[in-house]
C-alpha positions in Angstrom: 145.0 133.3 80.0 141.8 135.1 80.8 138.7 134.6 78.6 138.6 138.2 77.6 142.1 138.0 76.1 141.6 134.6 74.5 137.8 134.3 73.7 136.4 130.9 72.8 132.6 131.6 72.4 131.7 128.2 71.1 132.2 125.4 73.6 131.4 121.7 73.2 131.6 119.1 76.0 132.3 115.5 75.2 131.8 112.4 77.4 134.5 109.8 76.8 133.5 106.4 78.3 136.8 104.5 77.9 139.1 107.0 79.7 140.0 108.0 83.2 140.8 111.5 84.1 144.5 110.6 84.8 144.9 109.1 81.4 143.2 112.1 79.7 145.5 114.6 81.4 148.5 113.1 79.6 149.6 115.5 76.8 149.8 112.8 74.1 146.2 111.5 74.8 144.8 115.0 75.0 146.7 116.1 71.9 145.2 113.1 70.0 141.7 114.0 71.1 142.1 117.7 70.2 143.4 116.6 66.8 140.4 114.4 66.2 138.0 117.3 67.2 139.9 119.7 65.0 139.5 117.4 62.0 135.7 117.4 62.6 135.3 121.0 63.7 138.1 122.7 61.7 138.4 125.9 63.8 141.3 128.3 63.7 141.8 128.1 67.5 140.9 125.1 69.6 141.7 124.6 73.2 140.7 122.3 76.1 138.8 124.3 78.8 137.9 121.8 81.4 138.5 118.1 82.2 136.3 116.5 84.8 135.9 113.0 86.0 132.5 111.3 85.6 132.6 110.5 89.3 132.3 114.2 90.1 129.2 114.4 88.0 127.4 111.6 89.9 128.8 108.6 88.1 129.4 105.3 89.7 132.7 103.7 90.5 133.3 101.0 87.8 133.8 97.4 88.7 137.4 96.1 88.5 136.6 93.8 85.6 137.1 93.9 81.8 139.3 97.0 82.2 136.3 99.3 82.8 136.9 103.0 83.0 135.2 105.7 85.1 134.7 108.1 82.2 135.7 111.7 81.7 134.1 114.9 80.5 136.2 117.1 78.3 135.1 120.6 77.3 136.8 122.2 74.4 136.3 125.7 73.0 136.7 127.2 69.5 136.2 130.5 67.7 134.0 129.3 64.8 130.5 127.9 64.6 129.8 124.2 65.3 130.3 121.9 62.4 127.4 120.0 60.7 128.7 116.8 62.2 128.4 118.0 65.7 124.9 119.4 64.9 123.7 116.0 63.9 123.1 115.2 67.6 120.4 117.8 67.8 118.3 116.2 65.0 114.9 114.8 66.0 115.9 111.3 64.8 118.9 111.2 67.1 117.1 112.7 70.0 114.5 110.0 69.7 117.2 107.3 69.6 118.8 108.8 72.7 115.5 108.8 74.6 115.2 105.1 73.8 118.7 104.5 75.0 120.0 103.7 71.5 123.2 105.0 69.9 122.6 108.0 67.6 123.8 107.9 64.0 126.8 110.3 63.7 128.7 110.5 60.5 132.0 111.6 62.1 132.0 109.0 64.9 134.5 106.9 63.0 137.2 109.6 63.4 137.0 109.1 67.2 136.1 105.4 67.4 139.7 104.2 66.9 140.8 105.6 70.3 137.9 107.4 72.0 134.5 105.9 72.8 132.3 109.0 72.9 128.7 109.0 74.2 127.0 111.3 71.7 123.8 111.5 73.7 125.7 113.4 76.4 127.4 115.9 74.2 126.7 119.5 75.1 127.0 122.4 72.6 127.0 125.9 74.2 127.2 129.3 72.3 128.3 131.9 74.9 127.3 134.7 72.6 123.6 133.7 73.0 123.7 133.1 76.7 122.2 136.0 78.7 124.6 137.0 81.5 123.2 137.0 85.0 124.7 139.7 87.2 124.1 139.5 91.0 124.3 142.7 93.0 126.6 141.9 95.8 127.0 144.3 98.7 130.3 146.0 99.2 132.3 144.2 101.8 133.0 146.1 104.9 136.0 146.3 107.1 134.6 143.7 109.5 134.6 146.1 112.5 131.3 147.0 114.1 130.6 150.8 114.4 131.0 152.4 117.7 127.6 153.0 119.2 128.6 153.8 122.8 128.3 151.7 126.0 125.8 148.9 126.3 122.6 149.9 128.1 120.7 146.8 129.5 116.9 146.9 129.9 115.4 148.7 132.8 114.6 146.7 136.0 111.2 148.4 136.3 109.4 145.9 134.1 105.7 145.3 134.4 104.7 142.1 136.3 102.7 139.5 134.5 99.8 137.6 135.9 100.1 133.9 135.2 96.8 132.9 136.9 94.9 132.6 133.6 97.7 130.5 132.1 97.5 128.3 135.2 93.8 127.7 134.8 94.1 126.9 131.1 97.1 124.6 131.6 96.0 122.6 134.7 92.5 123.4 135.8 90.7 122.7 132.5 92.4 119.3 131.8 91.8 118.3 135.5 88.1 119.1 135.2 87.8 117.1 131.9 89.6 114.1 133.5 87.3 114.2 136.6 84.2 114.2 134.4 85.5 111.3 132.4 86.4 109.4 135.6 82.8 109.9 137.0 81.2 108.7 133.7 83.5 105.6 133.7 82.8 104.8 137.3 79.1 105.1 136.8 79.2 102.8 133.8 81.2 100.1 135.5 79.7 100.2 139.1 76.2 101.5 138.8 75.1 99.9 135.5 76.0 96.3 136.4 73.1 93.7 136.3 74.2 91.8 139.3 74.2 88.1 140.2 70.5 87.9 141.1 69.4 89.4 137.8 71.7 87.0 135.9 70.3 84.0 137.8 66.7 85.1 137.1 67.5 85.1 133.3 69.3 81.8 133.4 67.3 78.5 133.1 67.1 76.3 136.2 68.7 73.3 134.6 71.7 75.3 133.7 72.0 76.7 137.2 71.8 73.1 138.6 74.4 71.9 136.2 76.7 74.8 137.1 76.2 74.2 140.8 77.1 70.5 140.5 80.3 71.4 138.6 81.3 73.8 141.3 80.7 71.3 144.1 82.7 68.6 142.3 85.5 71.1 141.7 85.6 72.0 145.4 85.6 68.4 146.4 88.5 67.5 144.1 90.5 70.5 145.4 89.9 69.4 149.0 91.1 65.9 148.1 94.2 67.1 146.5 95.1 69.0 149.7 94.6 66.1 152.1 94.4 62.4 151.0 93.3 61.2 154.5 89.8 62.5 154.2 86.8 60.4 153.5 86.2 59.1 150.0 84.1 61.1 147.6 80.5 60.2 146.9 81.4 58.6 143.6 83.2 55.7 145.5 80.5 55.0 148.1 78.7 51.6 147.9 76.3 51.2 145.0 73.9 48.6 143.9 75.0 45.9 141.5 73.4 46.2 138.1 72.6 42.5 137.8 72.1 40.9 141.2 70.9 44.0 143.0 73.2 43.5 145.9 75.1 46.2 147.5 78.7 46.3 146.2 81.4 47.3 148.6 83.4 50.5 147.9 86.1 50.3 145.2 88.7 51.7 147.7 88.4 49.8 151.1 89.4 51.8 154.1 92.2 49.5 155.0 94.2 50.5 151.9 96.8 53.2 152.2 95.1 56.2 150.7 98.2 58.4 150.3 99.7 56.3 147.5 96.5 55.1 145.9 95.4 56.8 142.6 92.0 58.3 142.3 91.0 56.0 139.5 91.4 52.3 139.3 92.4 50.3 136.2 90.0 47.9 134.6 92.1 44.9 135.8 91.9 46.0 139.5 88.2 46.6 139.1 87.6 43.0 137.9 89.7 41.6 140.8 87.6 43.4 143.3 84.1 43.0 141.8 83.1 39.7 140.2 79.9 39.9 138.3 77.9 36.6 138.6 77.4 34.7 135.3 74.4 32.6 134.5 75.1 29.0 133.4 72.9 26.9 131.1 71.5 25.0 134.0 70.0 28.2 135.4 72.2 28.4 138.5 74.1 31.5 139.5 77.7 31.4 140.3 79.9 34.2 141.7 
């Protein structure tokens, strides 16, 4: 029935946490709920206006444990003012408890608790007689056929030509000029502002230059030896003076050895076999 023929100006929406929408649509369950509301409200006419699942209001799907329900919103309408029990939700004490996520104290909750677990913080009381109606001016729908305005006339071919030279200069010439200037500045900074090797050597101490030069020579010599093992031995293996007797000691690596399989450095044992340092006995004679 239309609302004009069956007016229910006072509407209350309840949130029932222990019900699903399929269970609430059953006539027995809905009749029990309307009977409990009628005992609290005591109207002459009471009817269910809307039943909505909590999932359609942004609720979450419950876990399949402990027989959890998705919840349901039930809106009922009546022709009399709200009862004092329903008005208890609007008291400051209960509003404070709801803001702290605590259960409000409702005197008529025991009439629902046996079968319906109602969340009183989510109850909504609406008085339609005090709601200001909002009317929107909708345009009258037409027939859907465009009016006949004659044949289509395309634009004339005699259009004015446009000069794109200025746009070309702004788009290409200006960025190219800026890039050229930056390239010149970078080239001058990297090529023309270098100190050079001579100025670096003048500012470097002589002892450091000599040390660096000796390292370079040794490096070149080792690299040459790694390429060809048949070349002459390095300066470090030439004959030297013995530290005790003063005699000239032969090279560590004689020329008759095979140089291709000989390591660059000898072990301490091989060195003792090749060079025997004379030892002084108690009688004052030297033995080698």
